[in-house]
C-alpha positions as CSV (number, residue, x, y, z in Angstrom):
1,M,18.9,1.5,21.3
2,S,20.0,2.6,17.8
3,H,18.1,5.3,15.9
4,I,17.9,6.4,12.3
5,L,19.5,9.5,10.7
6,I,18.5,10.2,7.1
7,R,21.4,12.3,5.9
8,A,21.7,15.0,3.2
9,A,18.4,14.5,1.5
10,D,18.2,16.6,-1.7
11,L,14.8,17.9,-0.4
12,I,12.6,17.2,2.6
13,V,8.9,18.2,2.0
14,T,7.7,18.3,5.6
15,M,4.0,19.1,5.2
16,D,4.3,20.7,8.6
17,D,2.2,23.6,9.7
18,D,4.4,26.0,7.7
19,R,4.7,23.6,4.7
20,R,8.5,23.9,4.9
21,E,10.7,22.4,2.2
22,L,14.3,21.9,3.3
23,A,17.2,21.4,0.9
24,G,20.2,19.3,1.8
25,A,18.7,18.5,5.2
26,D,18.9,15.6,7.7
27,L,16.0,13.9,9.6
28,R,16.5,12.0,12.9
29,L,14.0,9.3,13.9
30,R,14.1,8.1,17.4
31,E,11.7,6.0,19.6
32,G,9.0,6.2,17.0
33,V,8.9,9.9,16.4
34,V,10.7,12.6,14.4
35,A,13.4,13.8,16.9
36,E,15.2,16.4,14.9
37,I,15.3,18.1,11.4
38,G,18.0,20.3,10.1
39,Q,21.3,20.5,8.3
40,G,24.5,18.8,9.5
41,L,23.0,16.8,12.4
42,A,25.5,14.9,14.5
43,P,25.5,11.1,14.0
44,E,25.1,10.3,17.7
45,G,25.6,6.6,17.0
46,A,22.7,6.5,14.5
47,E,22.2,4.1,11.7
48,I,22.8,6.3,8.7
49,V,20.5,6.2,5.7
50,R,21.8,8.1,2.7
51,G,19.5,10.9,1.3
52,E,21.6,12.1,-1.6
53,G,19.6,12.2,-4.8
54,C,16.4,11.6,-2.8
55,L,13.2,13.4,-2.0
56,V,11.9,12.7,1.5
57,T,8.2,13.1,2.3
58,P,5.8,11.9,5.1
59,G,4.5,8.4,4.5
60,L,1.4,8.5,2.3
61,V,-2.0,7.8,3.8
62,N,-4.8,5.6,2.3
63,T,-8.2,6.4,3.6
64,H,-10.4,3.8,1.8
65,H,-9.7,0.3,0.7
66,H,-11.2,-3.2,0.5
67,L,-8.1,-5.3,0.9
68,S,-9.7,-8.6,0.1
69,Q,-10.5,-7.4,-3.4
70,S,-6.9,-7.8,-4.4
71,L,-7.9,-11.4,-5.0
72,T,-10.5,-10.4,-7.7
73,R,-8.6,-8.1,-10.0
74,A,-9.8,-7.8,-13.6
75,V,-12.6,-10.3,-13.3
76,P,-14.0,-10.5,-16.8
77,G,-17.6,-10.1,-16.0
78,A,-17.0,-7.0,-13.9
79,Q,-14.5,-5.2,-16.1
80,D,-17.0,-3.1,-18.0
81,A,-19.9,-2.9,-15.5
82,L,-21.3,0.1,-13.6
83,L,-21.3,0.0,-9.8
84,F,-24.5,-2.1,-9.1
85,G,-23.8,-4.6,-11.9
86,W,-20.2,-4.8,-10.8
87,L,-21.2,-5.7,-7.3
88,K,-23.8,-8.3,-8.4
89,T,-21.0,-10.0,-10.5
90,L,-18.6,-10.1,-7.6
91,Y,-20.8,-10.9,-4.7
92,P,-21.0,-14.7,-5.6
93,I,-17.2,-14.9,-5.8
94,W,-16.6,-13.1,-2.5
95,S,-19.2,-15.4,-0.8
96,G,-16.7,-18.2,-1.3
97,F,-13.9,-16.5,0.6
98,G,-12.7,-17.5,4.1
99,P,-10.1,-16.6,6.6
100,E,-7.2,-17.6,4.4
101,E,-8.4,-15.4,1.5
102,F,-8.8,-12.4,3.7
103,R,-5.4,-12.8,5.3
104,V,-3.4,-13.4,2.1
105,S,-5.2,-10.8,0.1
106,A,-4.6,-8.3,2.8
107,Q,-0.9,-9.1,2.9
108,V,-0.7,-8.5,-0.9
109,A,-2.7,-5.3,-0.9
110,L,-0.8,-3.8,2.1
111,A,2.6,-4.7,0.6
112,E,1.5,-3.1,-2.6
113,L,0.6,0.1,-0.7
114,A,3.9,0.1,1.2
115,L,5.9,-0.1,-2.0
116,S,4.0,3.0,-3.2
117,G,5.1,4.9,-0.1
118,C,2.0,4.3,2.1
119,S,2.6,4.1,5.8
120,M,-1.0,4.1,7.1
121,S,-4.1,2.6,5.6
122,S,-7.7,2.1,6.5
123,D,-9.7,-0.9,5.3
124,H,-13.5,-1.3,5.0
125,Q,-14.3,-4.9,5.4
126,Y,-18.0,-5.6,5.2
127,L,-18.0,-9.3,4.2
128,F,-17.5,-12.1,6.8
129,P,-18.3,-15.4,5.0
130,N,-17.2,-18.8,6.1
131,G,-15.7,-17.9,9.4
132,A,-13.8,-14.8,8.3
133,R,-13.3,-12.1,10.9
134,L,-11.8,-8.6,11.1
135,D,-9.0,-10.2,13.1
136,D,-7.7,-11.8,9.8
137,T,-6.8,-8.5,8.1
138,I,-5.6,-6.9,11.3
139,G,-3.1,-9.8,11.7
140,A,-1.9,-9.2,8.1
141,A,-1.4,-5.5,8.8
142,V,0.6,-6.3,11.9
143,E,2.8,-8.6,9.9
144,V,3.4,-6.2,7.1
145,G,4.1,-3.4,9.5
146,L,1.8,-0.6,8.3
147,R,-0.2,1.6,10.6
148,F,-3.8,0.3,10.2
149,H,-7.3,1.6,10.7
150,A,-9.5,-1.4,10.4
151,T,-13.3,-0.8,10.1
152,R,-15.9,-3.3,11.0
153,G,-18.3,-3.1,8.1
154,A,-21.6,-4.9,7.6
155,M,-24.5,-5.7,5.3
156,S,-27.9,-6.5,6.7
157,I,-30.4,-5.9,3.9
158,G,-30.4,-8.7,1.3
159,E,-32.2,-9.1,-2.0
160,S,-35.3,-10.5,-0.4
161,R,-35.8,-7.2,1.5
162,G,-35.0,-4.9,-1.4
163,G,-31.3,-4.7,-0.8
164,L,-28.5,-5.3,-3.3
165,P,-26.5,-8.2,-1.9
166,P,-27.6,-11.8,-1.8
167,D,-29.2,-12.9,1.4
168,S,-26.3,-15.3,2.0
169,L,-23.9,-12.4,2.6
170,V,-25.9,-10.4,5.1
171,E,-25.8,-10.6,8.9
172,D,-28.2,-10.2,11.8
173,E,-28.0,-6.6,13.0
174,A,-27.7,-7.5,16.7
175,A,-24.8,-9.8,15.9
176,I,-23.1,-7.0,13.8
177,L,-23.2,-4.6,16.7
178,E,-22.0,-7.3,19.1
179,D,-19.0,-8.0,16.9
180,C,-18.3,-4.3,16.6
181,L,-17.9,-4.1,20.4
182,R,-15.7,-7.2,20.4
183,V,-13.2,-5.9,17.8
184,I,-13.1,-2.4,19.4
185,D,-12.4,-3.9,22.8
186,A,-9.8,-6.3,21.4
187,F,-7.8,-4.1,19.1
188,H,-8.6,-0.4,19.2
189,D,-5.8,1.8,20.6
190,S,-6.7,5.5,21.1
191,Q,-3.2,6.6,22.1
192,D,-0.9,8.8,19.9
193,G,1.3,6.6,17.8
194,A,-1.3,3.8,17.7
195,M,-0.5,1.1,15.2
196,V,-4.1,-0.3,15.1
197,R,-7.4,1.5,15.4
198,V,-10.9,0.3,14.8
199,G,-13.9,2.1,13.3
200,V,-17.5,1.2,12.7
201,A,-18.6,1.1,9.0
202,P,-21.9,-0.3,7.8
203,C,-21.4,-0.8,4.1
204,S,-23.8,1.7,2.4
205,P,-27.3,3.0,2.5
206,F,-28.4,0.4,0.0
207,T,-27.1,-2.6,2.1
208,V,-28.1,-1.8,5.7
209,S,-31.2,-0.5,7.5
210,R,-31.7,3.0,8.8
211,E,-31.9,1.5,12.3
212,L,-28.4,-0.1,11.9
213,M,-26.9,3.2,10.6
214,R,-28.4,5.0,13.7
215,D,-27.4,2.3,16.2
216,A,-23.9,2.1,14.7
217,A,-23.4,5.8,15.1
218,L,-24.5,5.6,18.8
219,L,-22.2,2.7,19.5
220,A,-19.2,4.3,17.8
221,R,-19.6,7.5,19.8
222,D,-20.1,5.6,23.0
223,K,-16.8,3.8,22.4
224,G,-15.0,6.9,21.0
225,V,-14.2,5.4,17.6
226,R,-14.7,6.8,14.1
227,L,-17.5,6.1,11.6
228,H,-17.1,5.3,7.9
229,T,-19.4,4.3,4.9
230,H,-19.9,4.8,1.2
231,L,-21.9,7.8,0.1
232,A,-23.1,9.4,-3.1
233,E,-20.8,7.3,-5.3
234,N,-22.7,7.6,-8.6
235,E,-26.1,8.5,-10.1
236,E,-27.5,5.1,-9.2
237,D,-26.7,5.8,-5.6
238,I,-28.5,9.1,-5.7
239,A,-31.6,7.6,-7.4
240,Y,-31.7,4.8,-4.8
241,S,-31.6,7.4,-2.0
242,L,-34.3,9.5,-3.5
243,E,-36.6,6.5,-4.2
244,M,-36.1,4.6,-0.9
245,F,-35.5,7.5,1.6
246,G,-37.1,10.5,-0.1
247,C,-33.9,12.6,0.3
248,R,-30.4,13.0,-1.0
249,P,-27.5,11.1,0.6
250,G,-26.3,14.1,2.5
251,Q,-29.6,14.6,4.2
252,Y,-29.9,10.8,4.9
253,A,-26.4,10.9,6.6
254,E,-27.3,14.0,8.7
255,D,-30.6,12.6,9.8
256,L,-29.0,9.4,11.1
257,G,-26.0,11.0,12.9
258,W,-23.5,10.4,10.1
259,T,-22.0,13.8,9.9
260,G,-19.3,15.2,12.3
261,D,-15.6,15.4,12.7
262,D,-15.5,11.7,13.7
263,V,-17.1,10.6,10.3
264,W,-15.6,10.1,6.9
265,H,-17.4,9.0,3.7
266,A,-15.9,7.3,0.7
267,H,-16.4,8.7,-2.8
268,C,-18.9,11.5,-2.5
269,V,-18.7,11.9,-6.3
270,K,-22.2,13.3,-6.5
271,L,-22.4,15.7,-3.6
272,D,-24.2,18.9,-4.4
273,A,-23.3,22.4,-3.1
274,A,-25.6,22.1,-0.1
275,E,-24.1,18.8,0.9
276,I,-20.6,20.1,0.5
277,S,-21.5,23.0,2.8
278,L,-23.0,20.5,5.3
279,F,-19.8,18.5,5.3
280,A,-17.6,21.6,5.7
281,H,-19.6,23.0,8.6
282,S,-19.9,19.7,10.4
283,G,-16.3,18.7,9.9
284,T,-17.2,15.5,8.0
285,G,-14.3,14.0,6.0
286,V,-14.2,12.5,2.5
287,A,-12.1,9.7,1.1
288,H,-11.6,10.6,-2.6
289,C,-11.0,7.5,-4.9
290,P,-10.3,8.9,-8.3
291,C,-9.1,5.7,-10.1
292,S,-12.0,3.6,-8.9
293,N,-14.4,6.4,-9.9
294,C,-13.0,6.4,-13.4
295,R,-12.9,2.6,-13.6
296,L,-16.6,2.3,-12.7
297,G,-17.6,5.4,-14.7
298,S,-19.0,7.1,-11.6
299,G,-17.8,10.6,-12.4
300,I,-15.3,13.2,-11.1
301,A,-15.7,14.1,-7.4
302,P,-15.9,17.9,-6.8
303,V,-12.7,17.9,-4.8
304,R,-11.8,21.5,-5.7
305,A,-15.1,22.7,-4.4
306,M,-14.8,20.6,-1.3
307,R,-11.3,21.9,-0.5
308,D,-12.4,25.5,-1.1
309,A,-15.3,25.0,1.3
310,G,-13.0,23.6,4.0
311,V,-14.0,19.9,3.7
312,A,-11.2,17.5,4.9
313,V,-10.3,15.3,1.9
314,G,-7.9,12.3,1.8
315,L,-7.2,9.8,-0.9
316,G,-8.2,6.2,-1.2
317,V,-7.1,3.6,-3.7
318,D,-10.4,1.7,-3.1
319,G,-10.6,-2.0,-3.6
320,S,-8.5,-3.6,-6.3
321,A,-11.5,-5.1,-8.0
322,S,-12.6,-1.5,-8.9
323,N,-9.1,0.0,-9.3
324,D,-7.1,-3.1,-10.2
325,S,-4.1,-1.4,-8.6
326,G,-3.2,-0.2,-5.2
327,N,-0.6,2.5,-5.9
328,L,-1.1,5.6,-3.8
329,V,1.2,7.8,-5.8
330,S,-0.7,6.9,-9.0
331,E,-3.9,7.7,-7.1
332,A,-2.6,11.1,-6.1
333,R,-1.6,11.9,-9.7
334,Q,-5.0,10.8,-10.9
335,A,-6.7,13.2,-8.4
336,L,-4.5,16.0,-9.7
337,L,-5.3,15.3,-13.3
338,L,-9.1,14.9,-12.8
339,Q,-9.4,18.2,-11.1
340,R,-7.5,19.8,-13.9
341,V,-9.5,18.2,-16.7
342,S,-12.7,19.3,-15.0
343,R,-11.7,22.7,-13.7
344,G,-8.6,23.8,-15.7
345,A,-4.8,23.4,-15.4
346,D,-4.6,25.7,-12.4
347,A,-7.3,23.8,-10.4
348,M,-4.8,21.8,-8.4
349,S,-1.0,21.9,-8.0
350,A,1.3,18.9,-7.5
351,R,2.0,20.1,-4.0
352,E,-1.6,20.3,-3.0
353,A,-2.3,16.8,-4.3
354,L,0.7,15.5,-2.3
355,E,-0.7,17.3,0.7
356,I,-4.0,15.5,0.3
357,A,-2.1,12.2,0.0
358,T,-0.2,12.8,3.3
359,R,-1.4,15.4,5.8
360,G,-4.9,15.4,4.3
361,G,-5.4,11.7,4.7
362,A,-4.1,11.7,8.2
363,D,-6.5,14.4,9.2
364,V,-9.4,12.6,7.7
365,L,-8.5,9.5,9.8
366,G,-8.2,11.7,13.0
367,R,-4.4,11.3,13.1
368,P,-2.8,14.7,13.6
369,D,0.2,12.8,14.9
370,C,0.9,11.5,11.4
371,G,1.1,12.8,7.8
372,R,3.7,15.5,8.5
373,L,7.4,15.6,9.4
374,A,7.9,17.8,12.4
375,V,9.5,17.2,15.8
376,G,7.3,15.0,17.9
377,K,5.2,13.6,15.1
378,R,5.3,9.9,14.2
379,A,8.3,8.6,12.3
380,D,6.4,7.6,9.2
381,V,8.8,8.6,6.3
382,A,9.0,7.8,2.6
383,I,12.3,8.2,0.7
384,W,12.0,8.5,-3.1
385,D,15.1,8.0,-5.3
386,M,15.0,10.9,-7.8
387,C,18.0,9.6,-9.8
388,G,16.0,7.2,-12.0
389,I,14.6,7.8,-15.5
390,E,11.2,8.9,-14.2
391,A,12.7,12.0,-12.7
392,A,15.5,12.6,-15.2
393,G,15.4,16.3,-16.1
394,T,13.0,17.4,-13.4
395,W,13.5,21.0,-12.2
396,D,11.4,20.5,-9.1
397,P,11.7,17.3,-6.9
398,A,8.7,18.3,-4.8
399,A,6.6,17.9,-8.0
400,L,6.8,14.2,-7.5
401,L,3.4,13.6,-8.9
402,L,4.4,15.3,-12.2
403,A,7.8,13.7,-12.6
404,G,9.1,11.1,-10.3
405,P,9.0,7.4,-9.2
406,T,5.8,5.6,-8.3
407,R,7.7,3.1,-6.1
408,V,9.4,4.1,-2.9
409,R,13.1,3.3,-2.2
410,D,12.7,3.2,1.6
411,L,9.7,3.4,3.9
412,F,9.8,3.8,7.7
413,V,6.7,3.3,9.9
414,E,7.0,4.3,13.5
415,G,10.7,4.5,12.8
416,R,10.9,0.8,11.7
417,Q,12.0,0.1,8.1
418,V,9.2,-1.6,6.2
419,V,10.7,-1.2,2.7
420,R,14.4,-1.2,2.0
421,D,15.8,-0.5,-1.5
422,G,12.4,-1.1,-3.0
423,H,11.7,-4.4,-1.3
424,P,9.5,-5.3,1.8
425,T,11.5,-6.2,4.9
426,T,8.7,-7.8,6.8
427,L,7.4,-10.7,4.6
428,D,8.4,-13.1,1.9
429,L,6.7,-11.3,-1.0
430,P,7.2,-14.0,-3.7
431,R,5.7,-16.6,-1.3
432,V,2.7,-14.3,-0.6
433,I,2.2,-13.6,-4.3
434,A,2.3,-17.3,-5.1
435,A,-0.3,-18.0,-2.4
436,Q,-2.6,-15.2,-3.8
437,N,-2.3,-16.5,-7.3
438,R,-3.1,-20.1,-6.1
439,L,-6.3,-18.8,-4.4
440,A,-7.3,-16.7,-7.4
441,R,-7.0,-19.7,-9.7
442,R,-9.1,-21.8,-7.3
443,H,-11.9,-19.3,-7.2
444,A,-11.8,-18.7,-11.0
445,R,-12.5,-22.4,-11.5
446,G,-15.5,-22.1,-9.2
């Protein structure tokens, strides 16, 4: 079986344990893993991929998304709303989705991620209207070819019981747990190199009961899968927690078993010092979503304080209804800039932000086999053409987030080429885009 040799890259940023950066180096990919790194490697019958003029990095990792939201970008009524008002605007639209909408929107969102150098993504799907199932998005991920961490989300507390979503979008809690078991048994792969894993992810403290949060944690740990939810996203979130539960979100999470090295929370914009310390000591991870946090006016997450305390932090583009984009390079740059504007120009380097976008995200998802280029690690590789106008004049190719392309030239996942010369290899992108636009027009007409 042929293998891949990426030859004579201008620079390979490995993100390995020693954070090596190798100039003029080669990278051999064989049987799904990195087989060799060094200068002047012998061809050995490999398919040669030229690396001259290119930066090579690990594939980027996206730790939080709502793929179906790529079908509701820039909805007028939600463009200028805060979180709770934004949700109330979009819930009625999402309630009309079905399996086709979830499949096509996932294809679009995952292709967009791939073009930005992302090789592994999670998804938080918490809506299942009109026969939609988690199977729809998993199928789309398999087709696109990205490594995929699907999470079975849920909402169980509707408006009639003091929750935020309409009653038509909530589910029975017993049925939620039963379907969690179904999708874990059907799709979860716990082995190194897994292309699909499944997590358990009740939507948020304001859409599910305390009992479901506790039962979901027990189920996930019994099955050996990870836990995910939204937490401390903005001031409304904090006020809701104090009013309804009599405590801050960090205490709520700890009381219900939602801290630990098998848990990661999205946003965490409003964590205080005590909650940051709790997360650090418990090994709880955070998916930082800077563009969405800016778009919804939620605030700037204390990522510098989290990192300094030892909290595992990855990046998430969040759903495209609150970001309106799904470009992970742009997300990493935004993370860098927000920490600088809040803490000073020396608060975060371009290399640290790139580490968060690669190795950091892999660690948050429990994937030490990914997010770094080292012998034996998975062959998830992004190749960036540094000969274009975006990088013209740069002195430091590794500072990709300061001066470099936002679209990858080539992307390999498990050693298979998913993007070649800036185009997806696994699906007919114009056809998928046309299908997405057709669905968007249908729902816009109501």
